[in-house]
C-alpha positions as CSV (number, residue, x, y, z in Angstrom):
1,M,-2.7,62.9,30.4
2,S,0.6,61.9,28.8
3,K,1.6,63.1,25.3
4,I,2.5,60.0,23.3
5,L,4.7,59.8,20.1
6,I,4.3,56.6,18.1
7,V,7.2,56.0,15.6
8,S,6.2,53.5,13.0
9,H,7.6,53.5,9.4
10,Q,4.5,51.6,8.3
11,Y,1.1,53.2,8.9
12,L,-2.1,53.6,7.0
13,P,-2.8,53.7,4.1
14,H,-0.2,50.9,4.0
15,Q,-1.9,47.6,4.7
16,S,-0.3,45.2,7.1
17,P,-1.0,43.5,10.5
18,R,1.2,46.2,12.2
19,T,-0.6,49.1,10.7
20,A,-4.0,47.7,11.6
21,R,-2.8,47.0,15.1
22,W,-1.5,50.4,15.8
23,K,-4.4,52.3,14.2
24,M,-6.7,50.5,16.6
25,I,-4.4,51.3,19.6
26,Y,-4.1,54.9,18.4
27,D,-7.9,55.2,18.3
28,E,-8.1,53.6,21.8
29,L,-5.5,56.0,23.3
30,T,-7.0,59.0,21.6
31,N,-10.5,58.1,22.8
32,S,-9.2,57.7,26.3
33,G,-7.9,61.3,26.3
34,F,-4.3,60.9,25.4
35,N,-2.6,63.4,23.0
36,V,-1.2,61.0,20.4
37,T,1.0,61.8,17.4
38,V,2.3,59.3,14.8
39,L,5.6,59.8,13.0
40,T,5.7,57.6,9.9
41,G,7.6,56.9,6.7
42,T,4.3,56.0,4.9
43,K,3.2,58.8,2.6
44,Q,-0.3,60.1,3.6
45,D,-3.3,60.5,1.4
46,E,-4.8,63.2,3.6
47,N,-3.6,66.0,5.9
48,D,-3.8,65.1,9.6
49,L,-2.0,67.2,12.1
50,N,-1.6,64.1,14.3
51,I,0.0,62.0,11.6
52,R,3.4,63.4,10.6
53,Y,5.2,62.1,7.4
54,I,9.0,62.2,7.2
55,G,10.7,60.9,4.1
56,N,11.4,61.4,0.4
57,T,8.1,61.7,-1.3
58,K,9.4,60.9,-4.8
59,A,11.4,57.9,-3.7
60,S,8.4,56.6,-1.6
61,S,6.2,56.9,-4.6
62,V,8.6,55.0,-6.9
63,V,9.1,52.2,-4.3
64,G,5.4,52.1,-3.4
65,N,4.3,51.9,-7.1
66,L,6.9,49.1,-7.8
67,R,5.6,47.1,-4.8
68,K,1.9,47.6,-5.8
69,K,2.4,46.7,-9.4
70,S,4.6,43.7,-8.7
71,N,2.0,42.4,-6.2
72,T,-0.9,42.7,-8.7
73,D,-1.7,41.1,-12.0
74,Q,-0.9,43.7,-14.7
75,G,-2.9,41.7,-17.3
76,S,0.2,41.1,-19.4
77,I,2.8,38.3,-19.1
78,V,5.5,40.8,-20.2
79,K,4.5,43.5,-17.7
80,N,4.2,41.0,-14.9
81,F,7.7,39.7,-15.7
82,I,9.2,43.2,-15.8
83,F,7.8,44.3,-12.5
84,R,8.8,41.1,-10.8
85,A,12.3,41.4,-12.2
86,L,12.5,45.0,-10.9
87,K,11.3,43.9,-7.6
88,K,14.0,41.2,-7.4
89,V,16.7,43.8,-8.3
90,Y,15.4,46.0,-5.5
91,R,15.3,43.2,-3.1
92,F,18.8,42.1,-4.0
93,F,20.1,45.6,-3.3
94,Y,18.6,46.0,0.1
95,K,19.3,42.3,1.1
96,V,23.0,42.8,0.3
97,F,23.7,46.4,1.3
98,A,20.9,47.9,3.4
99,W,21.0,48.3,7.1
100,P,18.9,47.8,9.2
101,D,16.5,46.9,6.5
102,Y,14.9,48.1,3.2
103,T,13.9,51.4,4.9
104,M,17.5,52.6,5.4
105,F,16.9,55.9,3.5
106,W,14.0,56.7,5.9
107,I,16.5,56.5,8.8
108,Y,18.6,59.1,6.9
109,S,15.6,61.3,6.6
110,I,14.9,61.1,10.3
111,W,18.6,61.8,11.1
112,R,18.7,64.8,8.7
113,N,15.5,66.3,10.0
114,K,15.8,65.4,13.7
115,N,16.2,69.0,14.8
116,K,13.1,70.0,12.8
117,I,10.9,67.4,14.4
118,K,9.2,69.7,16.9
119,I,7.0,67.2,18.7
120,D,6.4,67.4,22.4
121,Y,6.0,64.0,24.0
122,D,6.3,62.3,27.4
123,V,6.4,58.7,26.0
124,I,7.8,57.5,22.7
125,I,6.6,54.1,21.3
126,S,8.4,52.5,18.4
127,V,6.8,49.8,16.3
128,S,8.4,47.0,14.2
129,L,8.4,45.6,11.6
130,P,10.5,47.2,10.2
131,F,13.3,47.5,12.8
132,S,14.2,50.9,11.5
133,S,11.3,52.3,13.5
134,H,13.3,51.5,16.7
135,V,16.4,53.2,15.2
136,A,14.4,56.3,14.3
137,A,13.0,56.4,17.9
138,Y,16.5,56.1,19.3
139,I,17.7,59.0,17.1
140,I,14.7,61.2,18.1
141,N,14.9,60.3,21.8
142,K,18.6,60.1,22.4
143,D,19.0,63.7,23.8
144,K,15.6,63.8,25.4
145,G,15.8,60.6,27.3
146,K,12.0,60.2,27.6
147,K,10.3,56.9,28.5
148,W,10.6,54.5,25.5
149,I,8.3,51.6,24.7
150,M,9.2,49.1,22.0
151,D,6.6,47.0,20.3
152,I,8.3,43.9,18.6
153,G,6.5,42.3,15.7
154,D,8.7,39.7,14.1
155,P,12.3,39.0,15.4
156,F,15.2,41.1,14.0
157,S,18.6,39.6,14.6
158,L,17.1,36.3,15.8
159,K,15.3,35.6,12.6
160,K,16.1,32.1,11.4
161,N,14.9,32.6,7.8
162,A,14.0,35.6,5.5
163,Y,16.6,37.8,7.2
164,E,16.0,41.5,7.3
165,N,19.5,42.3,6.0
166,N,22.8,40.6,5.1
167,K,23.5,38.5,8.1
168,Y,27.1,38.0,7.0
169,F,27.8,41.7,6.9
170,Y,25.7,42.9,9.8
171,K,25.3,40.0,12.3
172,S,27.4,41.8,15.0
173,I,25.9,45.2,14.5
174,N,22.3,43.8,14.4
175,H,22.9,42.2,17.8
176,Y,24.7,45.2,19.2
177,F,21.9,47.7,18.5
178,E,19.1,45.4,19.4
179,N,20.7,44.7,22.7
180,K,21.4,48.4,23.2
181,F,17.8,49.4,22.5
182,Y,16.4,46.7,24.9
183,D,18.7,48.1,27.6
184,L,17.4,51.6,27.1
185,A,13.7,50.8,26.7
186,S,11.4,51.0,29.7
187,Q,8.9,48.5,28.4
188,I,9.1,45.9,25.6
189,I,6.0,44.3,24.0
190,F,6.1,40.8,22.5
191,T,3.1,39.2,20.9
192,H,3.5,35.9,22.8
193,E,5.5,34.1,25.5
194,E,7.7,32.1,23.1
195,A,9.0,35.2,21.5
196,A,9.6,36.9,24.8
197,E,11.5,33.9,26.2
198,E,13.7,33.5,23.2
199,H,14.7,37.2,23.3
200,K,15.1,37.3,27.1
201,K,17.5,34.3,26.9
202,I,19.7,35.9,24.2
203,F,19.6,39.6,25.3
204,D,19.2,39.1,29.1
205,I,16.1,41.4,29.2
206,K,14.8,42.2,32.6
207,K,11.5,40.4,33.2
208,S,10.0,43.6,34.6
209,K,10.3,45.2,31.2
210,I,8.4,42.6,29.3
211,L,4.7,42.9,28.4
212,I,2.9,40.2,26.4
213,G,0.7,42.3,24.1
214,N,-1.3,39.8,22.1
215,P,-2.2,40.3,18.4
216,I,-5.4,42.2,18.3
217,S,-8.4,42.9,16.2
218,S,-11.7,44.7,16.4
219,F,-15.0,43.0,17.0
220,S,-18.0,44.0,14.8
221,N,-21.5,42.9,15.8
222,N,-22.5,43.7,12.2
223,L,-19.9,41.3,10.7
224,F,-20.6,38.7,13.4
225,Q,-24.2,38.6,12.4
226,K,-23.2,38.1,8.8
227,S,-21.1,35.1,9.9
228,V,-24.1,33.8,11.9
229,N,-26.5,34.2,8.9
230,Y,-24.2,32.6,6.3
231,D,-25.5,29.5,4.5
232,Y,-23.2,26.8,6.0
233,F,-25.3,24.1,4.3
234,S,-24.2,25.3,0.8
235,R,-21.7,23.2,-1.0
236,P,-18.8,22.9,-1.8
237,I,-17.4,24.1,1.5
238,I,-15.2,27.2,0.7
239,I,-12.0,27.6,2.6
240,G,-10.5,31.1,2.4
241,Y,-6.9,32.3,2.9
242,F,-6.1,36.0,3.2
243,G,-2.5,37.0,3.3
244,I,0.9,36.2,1.8
245,L,3.3,33.3,2.0
246,T,7.1,33.7,2.5
247,Q,9.7,31.1,1.5
248,G,11.4,29.8,4.6
249,V,8.8,31.4,7.0
250,R,5.3,30.4,5.9
251,S,4.8,27.8,3.2
252,S,1.6,26.1,1.7
253,E,3.3,22.9,0.7
254,K,2.3,20.6,3.6
255,T,-1.1,22.3,3.9
256,L,-1.9,21.5,0.3
257,K,-0.8,17.9,0.7
258,L,-3.2,17.5,3.6
259,F,-6.2,18.8,1.6
260,K,-5.2,17.3,-1.8
261,N,-8.0,14.7,-1.8
262,S,-10.6,16.8,0.1
263,N,-13.8,18.2,-1.5
264,F,-13.1,21.7,-0.2
265,E,-12.8,24.6,-2.6
266,F,-10.0,27.1,-1.7
267,H,-10.1,30.8,-2.3
268,W,-6.7,32.5,-2.1
269,Y,-6.6,36.2,-1.6
270,T,-2.8,36.7,-2.0
271,N,-0.1,38.2,-4.1
272,P,1.5,36.9,-7.3
273,D,4.6,35.5,-5.6
274,S,2.4,33.5,-3.2
275,K,0.2,32.4,-6.0
276,L,3.3,31.0,-7.8
277,M,4.4,29.2,-4.6
278,I,0.9,27.5,-4.4
279,K,0.8,26.5,-8.1
280,Q,4.2,24.8,-7.8
281,N,2.5,22.1,-5.8
282,D,0.5,19.2,-7.2
283,I,-3.0,20.6,-6.9
284,D,-6.3,20.4,-8.8
285,L,-6.7,24.0,-10.1
286,N,-10.4,23.5,-10.4
287,K,-10.5,23.5,-6.6
288,H,-8.3,26.6,-6.2
289,K,-9.4,30.1,-7.1
290,F,-7.0,33.1,-6.9
291,F,-7.8,36.7,-6.1
292,E,-5.7,39.8,-5.5
293,I,-5.1,41.0,-1.9
294,I,-7.8,43.4,-0.9
295,P,-8.0,46.1,1.9
296,R,-8.8,44.9,5.4
297,D,-12.4,46.1,5.4
298,Q,-13.2,44.4,2.1
299,A,-11.4,41.2,3.4
300,L,-13.5,41.1,6.5
301,E,-16.7,41.5,4.4
302,K,-15.6,38.6,2.2
303,M,-14.7,36.4,5.2
304,T,-18.1,36.8,6.7
305,T,-20.3,36.7,3.5
306,S,-18.5,34.5,1.0
307,I,-16.5,31.9,3.0
308,H,-17.5,28.8,5.0
309,C,-14.2,28.5,6.9
310,L,-11.0,30.5,7.2
311,L,-7.5,29.0,6.7
312,S,-4.4,30.1,8.7
313,I,-0.9,28.6,8.0
314,G,1.6,28.6,10.8
315,N,5.2,29.8,10.7
316,L,8.2,27.6,10.7
317,N,9.5,29.0,14.0
318,A,7.8,29.6,17.3
319,S,9.1,33.2,17.7
320,Q,6.8,34.4,14.9
321,L,3.0,34.3,15.4
322,P,0.7,34.7,12.4
323,S,-1.5,37.6,13.7
324,K,-4.0,37.1,11.0
325,V,-5.5,34.2,12.9
326,I,-6.8,36.6,15.6
327,E,-8.6,38.6,12.9
328,Y,-10.1,35.4,11.6
329,I,-11.3,34.4,15.1
330,S,-13.0,37.8,15.6
331,T,-15.5,37.0,12.8
332,G,-16.9,34.0,14.7
333,K,-16.2,31.8,11.6
334,P,-14.7,28.4,12.0
335,V,-10.9,28.7,11.6
336,L,-8.5,26.0,10.5
337,H,-4.9,26.6,11.5
338,F,-2.2,24.4,10.0
339,A,0.6,24.0,12.5
340,E,4.0,23.4,10.9
341,I,5.8,22.9,14.2
342,K,4.9,21.2,17.5
343,N,5.4,24.4,19.5
344,D,3.3,26.6,17.3
345,P,2.0,29.4,19.6
346,V,-1.4,29.3,18.0
347,I,-2.0,25.9,19.6
348,K,-2.4,27.7,23.0
349,I,-4.9,30.2,21.5
350,A,-7.0,27.2,20.3
351,Q,-7.5,26.2,23.9
352,E,-9.3,29.5,24.4
353,F,-11.7,29.6,21.4
354,K,-13.9,26.8,20.2
355,N,-14.0,28.1,16.6
356,L,-10.3,27.5,16.1
357,I,-9.2,24.0,15.0
358,I,-5.5,23.0,14.9
359,V,-4.5,20.6,12.1
360,N,-1.1,19.3,10.9
361,K,0.3,16.9,8.3
362,N,-1.0,13.9,10.2
363,S,-4.6,15.0,10.6
364,D,-7.5,12.9,9.4
365,I,-9.5,14.7,6.8
366,S,-12.7,12.6,7.5
367,E,-12.6,13.5,11.1
368,L,-11.9,17.2,10.2
369,D,-15.1,17.2,8.1
370,E,-17.1,16.2,11.2
371,K,-15.5,18.8,13.4
372,I,-16.2,21.6,10.8
373,D,-19.8,20.6,10.5
374,K,-20.2,20.8,14.3
375,L,-18.6,24.3,14.3
376,F,-21.0,25.5,11.7
377,L,-23.8,24.9,14.3
378,E,-21.8,26.8,17.0
379,V,-21.0,30.0,15.2
380,K,-23.7,31.9,17.2
381,N,-22.1,31.0,20.5
382,F,-18.8,32.8,19.8
383,E,-17.3,34.0,23.1
384,K,-17.2,37.8,22.4
385,E,-16.4,38.9,26.0
386,K,-13.3,36.6,26.2
387,F,-12.1,37.9,22.8
388,L,-12.4,41.6,23.9
389,E,-10.7,40.9,27.2
390,Y,-7.5,39.4,25.6
391,Y,-7.4,40.5,22.0
392,S,-8.7,44.0,21.7
393,A,-6.8,47.4,21.6
394,A,-8.0,48.1,25.1
395,S,-6.4,44.9,26.4
396,I,-3.0,46.3,25.4
397,S,-3.4,50.1,25.9
398,K,-4.4,49.7,29.6
399,K,-1.1,47.8,30.2
400,L,1.2,50.4,28.5
401,D,3.6,52.3,30.8
402,I,2.3,55.7,29.7
403,I,1.1,57.3,33.0
């Protein structure tokens, strides 16, 4: 069996859609008999010979603590202001000067230690976000020339909003290296067709290299039974949102306008920045409750035991797919996805699963009430086999060019 090296700046215990995705794929590959090592810039809580940390421990701790504290309520207006201000200074620095992104110093650590990274591998897989994972894989693999697989999360140089770095300084170098890496890679994974087509058009990527590797989630019979047994007749109907909002990428403004006069109660599990974005709208605060972001396992428990229906908010461009919607679907719960654009890629997913409803700014709330009530009666009929076939770790790992 092939020896595989996964290069991902983000990995557990860091919580993100990419870390959850690649932990599931890591487990799937390991259970299938592959020898898998992960090289990461995320400081590890426990020693694991298969998870190698490279980076500056002190710097990682400072940045990690700043992010954590700026994303949680410190119980003091002054403390919240200070940490948000520090976060803005930090963001300003890397948005103006950093290349390829905020993890530029990790790239330096990889380059400085490249001769000390004694990992034997047959295939190297790099995971973004952030794009620096691909730069790190290039540095490690440059002299070895082993098979290279790239997993692309969000776009890099093709981002239309919330750019990863200073587009005025680095526009040419962004395109140069992204094009160079696609040319060197043997396989490139995109989460959906729209993203693949946009990249293929700009970078002239060979069709034979492209793999559509859908967003994935695990399926738990235990959690599904909790969804089935939930009291859907209780009122008010609670709509739950889990995740963050990003200005210019994912906004709640139009979603809140649609539901302004509804009788739904919204529970937002999000960070302070997103909470401020939501509160800037004309909303009835009695119908909106806010909670801190919680770890994935706790979030899934809340989704299945405390929420009637789950809310997904679409991105403002078709090349970015909100992977959280797949995790929502896996619970069997009714899912509402607000589509901001006509070519939102989640619309195609809604054709596959009956528990996913697409809404937009023109939707009729009264009709939506009826649709949700019908879905409450259909929770037990969730199509588990179809989900596992297309949106599980196995569905991706069996297509990887690793043999």
